[in-house]
Jmol script that loads the backbone (N, CA, C; Angstrom):
load data "model"
ATOM      1  N   MET A   1      10.517   4.590  13.153  1.00  0.00           N
ATOM      2  CA  MET A   1       9.329   3.821  12.998  1.00  0.00           C
ATOM      3  C   MET A   1       9.792   2.839  12.128  1.00  0.00           C
ATOM      4  N   ARG A   2       9.590   1.763  11.500  1.00  0.00           N
ATOM      5  CA  ARG A   2      10.020   1.224  11.134  1.00  0.00           C
ATOM      6  C   ARG A   2       9.608   0.715   9.486  1.00  0.00           C
ATOM      7  N   ALA A   3       9.338   0.322   8.419  1.00  0.00           N
ATOM      8  CA  ALA A   3       8.506   0.863   7.468  1.00  0.00           C
ATOM      9  C   ALA A   3       7.189  -0.380   7.344  1.00  0.00           C
ATOM     10  N   THR A   4       7.879  -1.746   8.178  1.00  0.00           N
ATOM     11  CA  THR A   4       7.307  -2.328   8.097  1.00  0.00           C
ATOM     12  C   THR A   4       6.148  -2.670   9.911  1.00  0.00           C
ATOM     13  N   ASP A   5       6.322  -1.697  10.486  1.00  0.00           N
ATOM     14  CA  ASP A   5       5.473  -0.704  11.199  1.00  0.00           C
ATOM     15  C   ASP A   5       3.863  -0.721  10.338  1.00  0.00           C
ATOM     16  N   LEU A   6       3.824  -0.413   9.239  1.00  0.00           N
ATOM     17  CA  LEU A   6       3.135   0.537   8.277  1.00  0.00           C
ATOM     18  C   LEU A   6       2.227  -0.196   8.679  1.00  0.00           C
ATOM     19  N   LEU A   7       2.846  -1.766   7.611  1.00  0.00           N
ATOM     20  CA  LEU A   7       2.053  -2.787   7.034  1.00  0.00           C
ATOM     21  C   LEU A   7       0.461  -3.129   8.324  1.00  0.00           C
ATOM     22  N   GLY A   8      -0.382  -3.439   8.084  1.00  0.00           N
ATOM     23  CA  GLY A   8      -1.275  -3.179   9.258  1.00  0.00           C
ATOM     24  C   GLY A   8      -1.925  -2.438   9.626  1.00  0.00           C
ATOM     25  N   ALA A   9      -1.732  -1.072   9.707  1.00  0.00           N
ATOM     26  CA  ALA A   9      -1.964   0.266   9.461  1.00  0.00           C
ATOM     27  C   ALA A   9      -3.432   0.308   8.706  1.00  0.00           C
ATOM     28  N   SER A  10      -4.920   0.748  10.109  1.00  0.00           N
ATOM     29  CA  SER A  10      -5.495   1.253   9.494  1.00  0.00           C
ATOM     30  C   SER A  10      -5.662   2.644   8.568  1.00  0.00           C
ATOM     31  N   VAL A  11      -6.059   3.067   6.989  1.00  0.00           N
ATOM     32  CA  VAL A  11      -5.392   4.781   6.159  1.00  0.00           C
ATOM     33  C   VAL A  11      -6.712   5.102   6.875  1.00  0.00           C
ATOM     34  N   PHE A  12      -7.198   5.966   6.680  1.00  0.00           N
ATOM     35  CA  PHE A  12      -8.169   6.764   7.002  1.00  0.00           C
ATOM     36  C   PHE A  12      -8.560   8.172   5.548  1.00  0.00           C
ATOM     37  N   ASP A  13      -8.884   8.501   5.058  1.00  0.00           N
ATOM     38  CA  ASP A  13      -8.915   9.729   4.080  1.00  0.00           C
ATOM     39  C   ASP A  13      -9.138  10.876   4.848  1.00  0.00           C
ATOM     40  N   VAL A  14      -9.094  12.449   3.981  1.00  0.00           N
ATOM     41  CA  VAL A  14      -8.905  13.666   4.548  1.00  0.00           C
ATOM     42  C   VAL A  14     -10.869  13.408   5.390  1.00  0.00           C
ATOM     43  N   ASP A  15     -11.653  13.018   4.704  1.00  0.00           N
ATOM     44  CA  ASP A  15     -12.757  12.701   5.576  1.00  0.00           C
ATOM     45  C   ASP A  15     -12.904  11.890   6.626  1.00  0.00           C
ATOM     46  N   GLY A  16     -11.833  11.988   6.981  1.00  0.00           N
ATOM     47  CA  GLY A  16     -12.071  10.440   8.299  1.00  0.00           C
ATOM     48  C   GLY A  16     -12.480   9.018   7.242  1.00  0.00           C
ATOM     49  N   GLN A  17     -13.271   8.798   6.666  1.00  0.00           N
ATOM     50  CA  GLN A  17     -13.947   7.886   5.704  1.00  0.00           C
ATOM     51  C   GLN A  17     -12.664   6.761   5.443  1.00  0.00           C
ATOM     52  N   ARG A  18     -12.922   5.351   5.827  1.00  0.00           N
ATOM     53  CA  ARG A  18     -11.795   4.187   5.901  1.00  0.00           C
ATOM     54  C   ARG A  18     -11.354   3.796   4.977  1.00  0.00           C
ATOM     55  N   VAL A  19     -10.821   4.515   4.436  1.00  0.00           N
ATOM     56  CA  VAL A  19      -9.947   3.793   2.775  1.00  0.00           C
ATOM     57  C   VAL A  19      -9.264   2.080   3.369  1.00  0.00           C
ATOM     58  N   GLY A  20      -8.716   1.618   3.769  1.00  0.00           N
ATOM     59  CA  GLY A  20      -8.221   0.453   4.257  1.00  0.00           C
ATOM     60  C   GLY A  20      -7.042  -0.068   5.098  1.00  0.00           C
ATOM     61  N   ALA A  21      -6.602  -0.763   5.051  1.00  0.00           N
ATOM     62  CA  ALA A  21      -5.126  -1.161   5.998  1.00  0.00           C
ATOM     63  C   ALA A  21      -4.368  -1.638   5.069  1.00  0.00           C
ATOM     64  N   VAL A  22      -3.194  -1.274   4.757  1.00  0.00           N
ATOM     65  CA  VAL A  22      -1.998  -1.170   5.178  1.00  0.00           C
ATOM     66  C   VAL A  22      -1.606  -2.093   4.251  1.00  0.00           C
ATOM     67  N   ARG A  23      -0.772  -3.336   3.089  1.00  0.00           N
ATOM     68  CA  ARG A  23      -1.551  -4.792   2.413  1.00  0.00           C
ATOM     69  C   ARG A  23       0.197  -4.986   2.264  1.00  0.00           C
ATOM     70  N   ASP A  24       0.438  -3.899   1.248  1.00  0.00           N
ATOM     71  CA  ASP A  24       2.153  -3.659   0.897  1.00  0.00           C
ATOM     72  C   ASP A  24       2.645  -2.145   0.839  1.00  0.00           C
ATOM     73  N   ILE A  25       4.107  -1.923   0.640  1.00  0.00           N
ATOM     74  CA  ILE A  25       4.866  -1.408   0.908  1.00  0.00           C
ATOM     75  C   ILE A  25       5.509  -0.820  -0.341  1.00  0.00           C
ATOM     76  N   TYR A  26       5.565   0.180  -0.523  1.00  0.00           N
ATOM     77  CA  TYR A  26       6.591  -0.173  -2.622  1.00  0.00           C
ATOM     78  C   TYR A  26       7.742   1.303  -1.978  1.00  0.00           C
ATOM     79  N   VAL A  27       9.034   1.321  -2.231  1.00  0.00           N
ATOM     80  CA  VAL A  27       9.836   1.466  -1.756  1.00  0.00           C
ATOM     81  C   VAL A  27      10.910   1.828  -3.077  1.00  0.00           C
ATOM     82  N   GLU A  28      11.889   3.076  -3.384  1.00  0.00           N
ATOM     83  CA  GLU A  28      12.409   3.485  -4.420  1.00  0.00           C
ATOM     84  C   GLU A  28      14.273   4.158  -3.469  1.00  0.00           C
ATOM     85  N   ALA A  29      14.722   3.726  -4.863  1.00  0.00           N
ATOM     86  CA  ALA A  29      16.328   4.595  -4.773  1.00  0.00           C
ATOM     87  C   ALA A  29      15.817   5.635  -3.930  1.00  0.00           C
ATOM     88  N   GLY A  30      16.805   6.400  -3.966  1.00  0.00           N
ATOM     89  CA  GLY A  30      17.301   7.579  -3.760  1.00  0.00           C
ATOM     90  C   GLY A  30      17.621   8.370  -2.499  1.00  0.00           C
ATOM     91  N   GLY A  31      17.195   7.486  -1.033  1.00  0.00           N
ATOM     92  CA  GLY A  31      17.128   8.484  -0.330  1.00  0.00           C
ATOM     93  C   GLY A  31      18.336   8.891  -0.114  1.00  0.00           C
ATOM     94  N   ARG A  32      18.767   9.460   1.017  1.00  0.00           N
ATOM     95  CA  ARG A  32      19.689   9.541   1.945  1.00  0.00           C
ATOM     96  C   ARG A  32      20.827   8.520   2.268  1.00  0.00           C
ATOM     97  N   ALA A  33      21.500   9.291   1.332  1.00  0.00           N
ATOM     98  CA  ALA A  33      22.993   8.244   2.340  1.00  0.00           C
ATOM     99  C   ALA A  33      23.122   7.635   3.393  1.00  0.00           C
ATOM    100  N   VAL A  34      23.732   6.380   3.873  1.00  0.00           N
ATOM    101  CA  VAL A  34      23.310   5.762   4.529  1.00  0.00           C
ATOM    102  C   VAL A  34      25.152   5.433   5.270  1.00  0.00           C
ATOM    103  N   THR A  35      24.975   5.776   6.433  1.00  0.00           N
ATOM    104  CA  THR A  35      26.672   6.664   7.262  1.00  0.00           C
ATOM    105  C   THR A  35      27.882   5.885   7.142  1.00  0.00           C
ATOM    106  N   ASP A  36      27.500   4.713   7.631  1.00  0.00           N
ATOM    107  CA  ASP A  36      28.409   3.429   7.881  1.00  0.00           C
ATOM    108  C   ASP A  36      28.598   2.604   6.524  1.00  0.00           C
ATOM    109  N   SER A  37      27.822   2.757   4.749  1.00  0.00           N
ATOM    110  CA  SER A  37      28.418   2.426   4.016  1.00  0.00           C
ATOM    111  C   SER A  37      28.564   3.176   2.711  1.00  0.00           C
ATOM    112  N   GLY A  38      27.984   4.458   3.373  1.00  0.00           N
ATOM    113  CA  GLY A  38      27.991   5.106   1.840  1.00  0.00           C
ATOM    114  C   GLY A  38      26.670   4.542   0.503  1.00  0.00           C
ATOM    115  N   GLN A  39      26.442   3.569   0.460  1.00  0.00           N
ATOM    116  CA  GLN A  39      25.174   2.752  -0.167  1.00  0.00           C
ATOM    117  C   GLN A  39      24.083   4.412  -0.551  1.00  0.00           C
ATOM    118  N   PRO A  40      22.856   4.173  -1.270  1.00  0.00           N
ATOM    119  CA  PRO A  40      22.160   4.687  -1.458  1.00  0.00           C
ATOM    120  C   PRO A  40      20.816   4.371  -0.117  1.00  0.00           C
ATOM    121  N   ALA A  41      20.108   4.938   0.115  1.00  0.00           N
ATOM    122  CA  ALA A  41      18.859   4.842   0.816  1.00  0.00           C
ATOM    123  C   ALA A  41      17.923   4.648  -0.013  1.00  0.00           C
ATOM    124  N   TYR A  42      17.204   3.959   0.874  1.00  0.00           N
ATOM    125  CA  TYR A  42      15.652   3.445   0.289  1.00  0.00           C
ATOM    126  C   TYR A  42      14.426   4.737   0.763  1.00  0.00           C
ATOM    127  N   ARG A  43      13.812   4.639  -0.513  1.00  0.00           N
ATOM    128  CA  ARG A  43      12.656   5.339   1.149  1.00  0.00           C
ATOM    129  C   ARG A  43      11.426   5.535   0.191  1.00  0.00           C
ATOM    130  N   ILE A  44      10.097   5.108   0.998  1.00  0.00           N
ATOM    131  CA  ILE A  44       9.128   4.798   0.883  1.00  0.00           C
ATOM    132  C   ILE A  44       8.374   5.475  -0.294  1.00  0.00           C
ATOM    133  N   ALA A  45       7.815   4.716  -1.422  1.00  0.00           N
ATOM    134  CA  ALA A  45       7.058   5.600  -2.176  1.00  0.00           C
ATOM    135  C   ALA A  45       5.213   5.550  -2.107  1.00  0.00           C
ATOM    136  N   ALA A  46       4.703   4.906  -1.582  1.00  0.00           N
ATOM    137  CA  ALA A  46       4.128   4.505  -2.057  1.00  0.00           C
ATOM    138  C   ALA A  46       3.196   3.074  -0.898  1.00  0.00           C
ATOM    139  N   LEU A  47       1.955   3.497  -0.518  1.00  0.00           N
ATOM    140  CA  LEU A  47       1.724   1.825   0.033  1.00  0.00           C
ATOM    141  C   LEU A  47       0.645   1.631  -0.181  1.00  0.00           C
ATOM    142  N   GLU A  48       0.372   0.373   0.314  1.00  0.00           N
ATOM    143  CA  GLU A  48      -0.700  -0.343  -1.487  1.00  0.00           C
ATOM    144  C   GLU A  48      -1.946  -1.186   0.432  1.00  0.00           C
ATOM    145  N   CYS A  49      -3.454  -0.706  -0.103  1.00  0.00           N
ATOM    146  CA  CYS A  49      -4.209   0.002   1.225  1.00  0.00           C
ATOM    147  C   CYS A  49      -5.624  -1.306  -0.067  1.00  0.00           C
ATOM    148  N   GLY A  50      -5.840  -2.176   1.484  1.00  0.00           N
ATOM    149  CA  GLY A  50      -7.230  -2.519   0.683  1.00  0.00           C
ATOM    150  C   GLY A  50      -8.074  -3.741   1.599  1.00  0.00           C
ATOM    151  N   PRO A  51      -8.765  -4.565   1.121  1.00  0.00           N
ATOM    152  CA  PRO A  51      -9.567  -5.641   2.186  1.00  0.00           C
ATOM    153  C   PRO A  51      -8.567  -6.442   2.026  1.00  0.00           C
ATOM    154  N   GLY A  52      -7.709  -6.748   1.092  1.00  0.00           N
ATOM    155  CA  GLY A  52      -7.821  -8.761   1.045  1.00  0.00           C
ATOM    156  C   GLY A  52      -6.487  -8.362   1.463  1.00  0.00           C
ATOM    157  N   GLY A  53      -6.814  -9.112   2.089  1.00  0.00           N
ATOM    158  CA  GLY A  53      -4.864  -9.384   2.734  1.00  0.00           C
ATOM    159  C   GLY A  53      -4.750 -10.424   2.623  1.00  0.00           C
ATOM    160  N   ILE A  54      -5.181 -11.496   2.281  1.00  0.00           N
ATOM    161  CA  ILE A  54      -4.709 -13.043   2.096  1.00  0.00           C
ATOM    162  C   ILE A  54      -4.827 -13.395   0.213  1.00  0.00           C
ATOM    163  N   ALA A  55      -5.365 -12.541  -0.186  1.00  0.00           N
ATOM    164  CA  ALA A  55      -5.321 -12.387  -2.064  1.00  0.00           C
ATOM    165  C   ALA A  55      -4.320 -11.480  -1.686  1.00  0.00           C
ATOM    166  N   HIS A  56      -2.980 -10.213  -1.704  1.00  0.00           N
ATOM    167  CA  HIS A  56      -1.950  -9.397  -1.856  1.00  0.00           C
ATOM    168  C   HIS A  56      -0.797 -10.570  -1.236  1.00  0.00           C
ATOM    169  N   ARG A  57      -1.437 -11.411  -0.387  1.00  0.00           N
ATOM    170  CA  ARG A  57      -0.092 -12.057   0.400  1.00  0.00           C
ATOM    171  C   ARG A  57      -0.173 -13.769  -0.853  1.00  0.00           C
ATOM    172  N   LEU A  58      -0.670 -13.695  -1.470  1.00  0.00           N
ATOM    173  CA  LEU A  58      -1.135 -15.378  -2.563  1.00  0.00           C
ATOM    174  C   LEU A  58      -0.463 -14.216  -3.367  1.00  0.00           C
ATOM    175  N   GLY A  59      -0.244 -13.290  -3.722  1.00  0.00           N
ATOM    176  CA  GLY A  59       0.722 -12.843  -4.782  1.00  0.00           C
ATOM    177  C   GLY A  59      -0.621 -12.062  -5.995  1.00  0.00           C
ATOM    178  N   TYR A  60      -2.080 -11.943  -6.058  1.00  0.00           N
ATOM    179  CA  TYR A  60      -3.197 -11.500  -6.878  1.00  0.00           C
ATOM    180  C   TYR A  60      -3.310 -10.715  -7.164  1.00  0.00           C
ATOM    181  N   GLY A  61      -2.053  -9.842  -6.508  1.00  0.00           N
ATOM    182  CA  GLY A  61      -2.136  -8.545  -6.831  1.00  0.00           C
ATOM    183  C   GLY A  61      -0.979  -8.027  -7.735  1.00  0.00           C
ATOM    184  N   HIS A  62       0.444  -8.174  -7.805  1.00  0.00           N
ATOM    185  CA  HIS A  62       1.078  -7.828  -8.873  1.00  0.00           C
ATOM    186  C   HIS A  62       1.074  -9.944 -10.010  1.00  0.00           C
ATOM    187  N   ARG A  63       1.009 -10.797 -10.223  1.00  0.00           N
ATOM    188  CA  ARG A  63       0.995 -11.213 -11.278  1.00  0.00           C
ATOM    189  C   ARG A  63      -0.235 -12.185 -11.433  1.00  0.00           C
ATOM    190  N   ALA A  64      -0.196 -12.662 -12.720  1.00  0.00           N
ATOM    191  CA  ALA A  64      -1.209 -13.842 -13.628  1.00  0.00           C
ATOM    192  C   ALA A  64      -1.280 -14.691 -12.387  1.00  0.00           C
ATOM    193  N   LEU A  65      -2.078 -15.340 -11.366  1.00  0.00           N
ATOM    194  CA  LEU A  65      -1.778 -16.935 -10.447  1.00  0.00           C
ATOM    195  C   LEU A  65      -3.401 -17.280 -11.395  1.00  0.00           C
ATOM    196  N   ALA A  66      -3.265 -18.364 -11.398  1.00  0.00           N
ATOM    197  CA  ALA A  66      -4.619 -18.754 -11.431  1.00  0.00           C
ATOM    198  C   ALA A  66      -4.889 -20.586 -10.352  1.00  0.00           C
ATOM    199  N   GLY A  67      -5.658 -19.903  -9.566  1.00  0.00           N
ATOM    200  CA  GLY A  67      -5.605 -21.467  -8.695  1.00  0.00           C
ATOM    201  C   GLY A  67      -7.198 -21.256  -8.589  1.00  0.00           C
ATOM    202  N   PRO A  68      -7.371 -22.476  -8.139  1.00  0.00           N
ATOM    203  CA  PRO A  68      -8.865 -23.453  -8.321  1.00  0.00           C
ATOM    204  C   PRO A  68      -9.944 -22.440  -8.423  1.00  0.00           C
ATOM    205  N   TRP A  69     -10.788 -22.820  -9.297  1.00  0.00           N
ATOM    206  CA  TRP A  69     -12.085 -21.217  -9.970  1.00  0.00           C
ATOM    207  C   TRP A  69     -12.345 -21.066  -9.023  1.00  0.00           C
ATOM    208  N   PRO A  70     -13.704 -21.456  -7.619  1.00  0.00           N
ATOM    209  CA  PRO A  70     -13.803 -20.410  -7.350  1.00  0.00           C
ATOM    210  C   PRO A  70     -12.830 -19.280  -6.579  1.00  0.00           C
ATOM    211  N   LEU A  71     -11.898 -19.389  -5.998  1.00  0.00           N
ATOM    212  CA  LEU A  71     -11.251 -18.881  -5.527  1.00  0.00           C
ATOM    213  C   LEU A  71     -10.920 -18.116  -6.737  1.00  0.00           C
ATOM    214  N   THR A  72      -9.911 -18.290  -7.255  1.00  0.00           N
ATOM    215  CA  THR A  72      -8.781 -17.374  -8.375  1.00  0.00           C
ATOM    216  C   THR A  72     -10.030 -15.942  -8.628  1.00  0.00           C
ATOM    217  N   PRO A  73     -11.863 -15.310  -8.971  1.00  0.00           N
ATOM    218  CA  PRO A  73     -12.477 -14.238  -9.421  1.00  0.00           C
ATOM    219  C   PRO A  73     -12.561 -14.117  -8.492  1.00  0.00           C
ATOM    220  N   LEU A  74     -12.793 -14.623  -6.904  1.00  0.00           N
ATOM    221  CA  LEU A  74     -12.955 -13.969  -5.143  1.00  0.00           C
ATOM    222  C   LEU A  74     -11.718 -13.001  -5.199  1.00  0.00           C
ATOM    223  N   LEU A  75     -10.761 -13.834  -4.632  1.00  0.00           N
ATOM    224  CA  LEU A  75      -9.379 -12.805  -4.186  1.00  0.00           C
ATOM    225  C   LEU A  75      -9.465 -12.402  -5.833  1.00  0.00           C
ATOM    226  N   ARG A  76      -9.158 -11.988  -7.391  1.00  0.00           N
ATOM    227  CA  ARG A  76      -9.120 -10.854  -7.795  1.00  0.00           C
ATOM    228  C   ARG A  76     -10.330  -9.260  -7.452  1.00  0.00           C
ATOM    229  N   ARG A  77     -11.349 -10.088  -7.804  1.00  0.00           N
ATOM    230  CA  ARG A  77     -12.129  -8.464  -6.926  1.00  0.00           C
ATOM    231  C   ARG A  77     -11.869  -8.288  -5.912  1.00  0.00           C
ATOM    232  N   LEU A  78     -11.599  -8.589  -4.743  1.00  0.00           N
ATOM    233  CA  LEU A  78     -10.447  -8.013  -3.652  1.00  0.00           C
ATOM    234  C   LEU A  78      -9.600  -7.182  -3.300  1.00  0.00           C
ATOM    235  N   VAL A  79      -8.295  -7.949  -4.397  1.00  0.00           N
ATOM    236  CA  VAL A  79      -7.506  -7.189  -4.709  1.00  0.00           C
ATOM    237  C   VAL A  79      -7.933  -5.797  -5.716  1.00  0.00           C
ATOM    238  N   GLN A  80      -8.843  -6.357  -6.174  1.00  0.00           N
ATOM    239  CA  GLN A  80      -8.931  -5.109  -7.667  1.00  0.00           C
ATOM    240  C   GLN A  80      -9.748  -3.933  -6.585  1.00  0.00           C
ATOM    241  N   ARG A  81     -10.656  -3.967  -5.031  1.00  0.00           N
ATOM    242  CA  ARG A  81     -10.396  -2.773  -4.382  1.00  0.00           C
ATOM    243  C   ARG A  81      -9.675  -2.262  -3.746  1.00  0.00           C
ATOM    244  N   SER A  82      -8.366  -2.773  -4.168  1.00  0.00           N
ATOM    245  CA  SER A  82      -7.431  -1.798  -3.380  1.00  0.00           C
ATOM    246  C   SER A  82      -6.406  -0.553  -4.397  1.00  0.00           C
ATOM    247  N   VAL A  83      -6.401   0.067  -3.335  1.00  0.00           N
ATOM    248  CA  VAL A  83      -5.716   1.606  -4.324  1.00  0.00           C
ATOM    249  C   VAL A  83      -4.549   1.657  -3.367  1.00  0.00           C
ATOM    250  N   VAL A  84      -3.487   2.881  -4.518  1.00  0.00           N
ATOM    251  CA  VAL A  84      -2.396   2.571  -4.487  1.00  0.00           C
ATOM    252  C   VAL A  84      -2.319   3.827  -3.547  1.00  0.00           C
ATOM    253  N   VAL A  85      -1.983   4.871  -2.584  1.00  0.00           N
ATOM    254  CA  VAL A  85      -0.727   5.885  -2.088  1.00  0.00           C
ATOM    255  C   VAL A  85      -0.230   6.730  -1.571  1.00  0.00           C
ATOM    256  N   ARG A  86       0.190   7.584  -2.090  1.00  0.00           N
ATOM    257  CA  ARG A  86       1.749   8.206  -2.846  1.00  0.00           C
ATOM    258  C   ARG A  86       1.751   8.424  -1.542  1.00  0.00           C
ATOM    259  N   TRP A  87       3.631   9.007  -0.931  1.00  0.00           N
ATOM    260  CA  TRP A  87       3.645   8.405   0.361  1.00  0.00           C
ATOM    261  C   TRP A  87       3.848  10.670   0.106  1.00  0.00           C
ATOM    262  N   SER A  88       3.404  10.523  -0.388  1.00  0.00           N
ATOM    263  CA  SER A  88       3.456  12.557  -0.695  1.00  0.00           C
ATOM    264  C   SER A  88       2.217  13.279  -0.233  1.00  0.00           C
ATOM    265  N   ASP A  89       1.127  11.826  -0.357  1.00  0.00           N
ATOM    266  CA  ASP A  89      -0.319  12.211   0.269  1.00  0.00           C
ATOM    267  C   ASP A  89      -0.714  11.844   1.726  1.00  0.00           C
ATOM    268  N   ILE A  90       0.155  11.573   2.641  1.00  0.00           N
ATOM    269  CA  ILE A  90      -0.139  11.196   3.824  1.00  0.00           C
ATOM    270  C   ILE A  90       0.343  12.370   4.499  1.00  0.00           C
ATOM    271  N   ALA A  91      -1.048  12.635   5.378  1.00  0.00           N
ATOM    272  CA  ALA A  91      -0.526  14.264   6.309  1.00  0.00           C
ATOM    273  C   ALA A  91       0.001  13.644   7.744  1.00  0.00           C
ATOM    274  N   ALA A  92      -0.604  11.939   8.232  1.00  0.00           N
ATOM    275  CA  ALA A  92       0.058  12.004   9.471  1.00  0.00           C
ATOM    276  C   ALA A  92       0.071  10.270   9.412  1.00  0.00           C
ATOM    277  N   VAL A  93       0.916   9.975  10.437  1.00  0.00           N
ATOM    278  CA  VAL A  93       1.562   8.216  10.670  1.00  0.00           C
ATOM    279  C   VAL A  93       1.782   8.622  12.116  1.00  0.00           C
ATOM    280  N   ASP A  94       0.226   8.228  13.114  1.00  0.00           N
ATOM    281  CA  ASP A  94      -0.056   8.367  14.524  1.00  0.00           C
ATOM    282  C   ASP A  94      -0.017   6.695  15.316  1.00  0.00           C
ATOM    283  N   GLY A  95       1.104   5.502  15.038  1.00  0.00           N
ATOM    284  CA  GLY A  95       0.654   4.691  15.883  1.00  0.00           C
ATOM    285  C   GLY A  95       0.163   3.348  14.286  1.00  0.00           C
ATOM    286  N   ALA A  96      -1.019   3.454  14.531  1.00  0.00           N
ATOM    287  CA  ALA A  96      -1.548   2.346  13.402  1.00  0.00           C
ATOM    288  C   ALA A  96      -2.683   3.232  12.829  1.00  0.00           C
ATOM    289  N   ARG A  97      -2.631   3.935  13.118  1.00  0.00           N
ATOM    290  CA  ARG A  97      -3.491   4.928  12.025  1.00  0.00           C
ATOM    291  C   ARG A  97      -2.374   5.861  11.757  1.00  0.00           C
ATOM    292  N   ILE A  98      -3.510   5.414  10.167  1.00  0.00           N
ATOM    293  CA  ILE A  98      -2.102   6.914   9.062  1.00  0.00           C
ATOM    294  C   ILE A  98      -3.902   7.766   8.531  1.00  0.00           C
ATOM    295  N   GLU A  99      -3.622   8.833   8.244  1.00  0.00           N
ATOM    296  CA  GLU A  99      -3.918   9.551   8.065  1.00  0.00           C
ATOM    297  C   GLU A  99      -3.836  10.801   6.774  1.00  0.00           C
ATOM    298  N   LEU A 100      -4.724  10.499   5.387  1.00  0.00           N
ATOM    299  CA  LEU A 100      -4.266  11.780   4.285  1.00  0.00           C
ATOM    300  C   LEU A 100      -4.774  12.743   3.790  1.00  0.00           C
ATOM    301  N   SER A 101      -4.343  13.196   3.140  1.00  0.00           N
ATOM    302  CA  SER A 101      -4.823  14.531   3.159  1.00  0.00           C
ATOM    303  C   SER A 101      -5.979  14.500   1.633  1.00  0.00           C
ATOM    304  N   VAL A 102      -5.414  13.449   0.963  1.00  0.00           N
ATOM    305  CA  VAL A 102      -6.732  13.698  -0.258  1.00  0.00           C
ATOM    306  C   VAL A 102      -7.933  12.467  -0.475  1.00  0.00           C
ATOM    307  N   GLN A 103      -9.024  12.489  -0.939  1.00  0.00           N
ATOM    308  CA  GLN A 103     -10.272  11.966  -0.806  1.00  0.00           C
ATOM    309  C   GLN A 103      -9.864  10.731  -1.669  1.00  0.00           C
ATOM    310  N   ARG A 104     -10.370   9.365  -1.143  1.00  0.00           N
ATOM    311  CA  ARG A 104     -10.034   8.198  -1.587  1.00  0.00           C
ATOM    312  C   ARG A 104     -10.697   7.618  -2.355  1.00  0.00           C
ATOM    313  N   THR A 105     -11.962   9.215  -3.547  1.00  0.00           N
ATOM    314  CA  THR A 105     -11.420   8.565  -4.254  1.00  0.00           C
ATOM    315  C   THR A 105     -10.984   9.297  -5.707  1.00  0.00           C
ATOM    316  N   THR A 106      -9.505  10.034  -4.599  1.00  0.00           N
ATOM    317  CA  THR A 106      -8.653  10.336  -6.151  1.00  0.00           C
ATOM    318  C   THR A 106      -8.091   9.430  -6.004  1.00  0.00           C
ATOM    319  N   LEU A 107      -7.351   8.811  -5.783  1.00  0.00           N
ATOM    320  CA  LEU A 107      -5.973   7.307  -4.813  1.00  0.00           C
ATOM    321  C   LEU A 107      -7.204   6.357  -6.338  1.00  0.00           C
ATOM    322  N   ASP A 108      -5.851   5.825  -7.011  1.00  0.00           N
ATOM    323  CA  ASP A 108      -5.888   5.036  -8.068  1.00  0.00           C
ATOM    324  C   ASP A 108      -5.687   3.760  -7.606  1.00  0.00           C
ATOM    325  N   HIS A 109      -6.544   2.633  -8.325  1.00  0.00           N
ATOM    326  CA  HIS A 109      -6.659   1.126  -7.845  1.00  0.00           C
ATOM    327  C   HIS A 109      -5.556   0.820  -7.995  1.00  0.00           C
ATOM    328  N   VAL A 110      -4.901  -0.783  -8.001  1.00  0.00           N
ATOM    329  CA  VAL A 110      -3.733  -0.796  -7.979  1.00  0.00           C
ATOM    330  C   VAL A 110      -3.042  -1.533  -9.186  1.00  0.00           C
ATOM    331  N   ALA A 111      -4.069  -1.512 -10.127  1.00  0.00           N
ATOM    332  CA  ALA A 111      -3.826  -1.720 -11.727  1.00  0.00           C
ATOM    333  C   ALA A 111      -3.510  -0.545 -12.065  1.00  0.00           C
ATOM    334  N   GLU A 112      -3.773   0.546 -11.302  1.00  0.00           N
ATOM    335  CA  GLU A 112      -3.266   1.981 -12.257  1.00  0.00           C
ATOM    336  C   GLU A 112      -2.313   2.492 -12.386  1.00  0.00           C
ATOM    337  N   GLY A 113      -2.172   2.663 -10.435  1.00  0.00           N
ATOM    338  CA  GLY A 113      -1.356   2.876 -10.015  1.00  0.00           C
ATOM    339  C   GLY A 113      -0.202   2.562  -9.649  1.00  0.00           C
ATOM    340  N   THR A 114       0.370   1.689  -9.721  1.00  0.00           N
ATOM    341  CA  THR A 114       1.668   1.047  -8.807  1.00  0.00           C
ATOM    342  C   THR A 114       2.690   1.460  -9.749  1.00  0.00           C
ATOM    343  N   PRO A 115       3.723   1.903  -8.837  1.00  0.00           N
ATOM    344  CA  PRO A 115       5.021   2.957  -8.634  1.00  0.00           C
ATOM    345  C   PRO A 115       6.105   1.823  -9.392  1.00  0.00           C
TER     346      PRO A 115
END
end "model"
wireframe off; spacefill off
backbone 0.3
color backbone group
């Protein structure tokens, strides 16, 4: 499986409640060294999940953007509903469905828990 296969996958908490779709992937250095180059690989640290796909693609979740007045508050509100799912909180990945080992209420919101 490639990391990009996770984008758009539906995420469900331990109780079966939908958390949202994967909108972004956070990676960190420290994976096993790549055999052909010997360089350290990157591994997935967390997934960003939520309802605001267009807001994420435009960058409203990661920097202060000022756009047209009616859009800016709406898109920021969508991004604020997004949560960060640590890779250690994932119980199973089955195609386009990701199941967590925790409840949605224990997840950090993007502003609080961005790795």
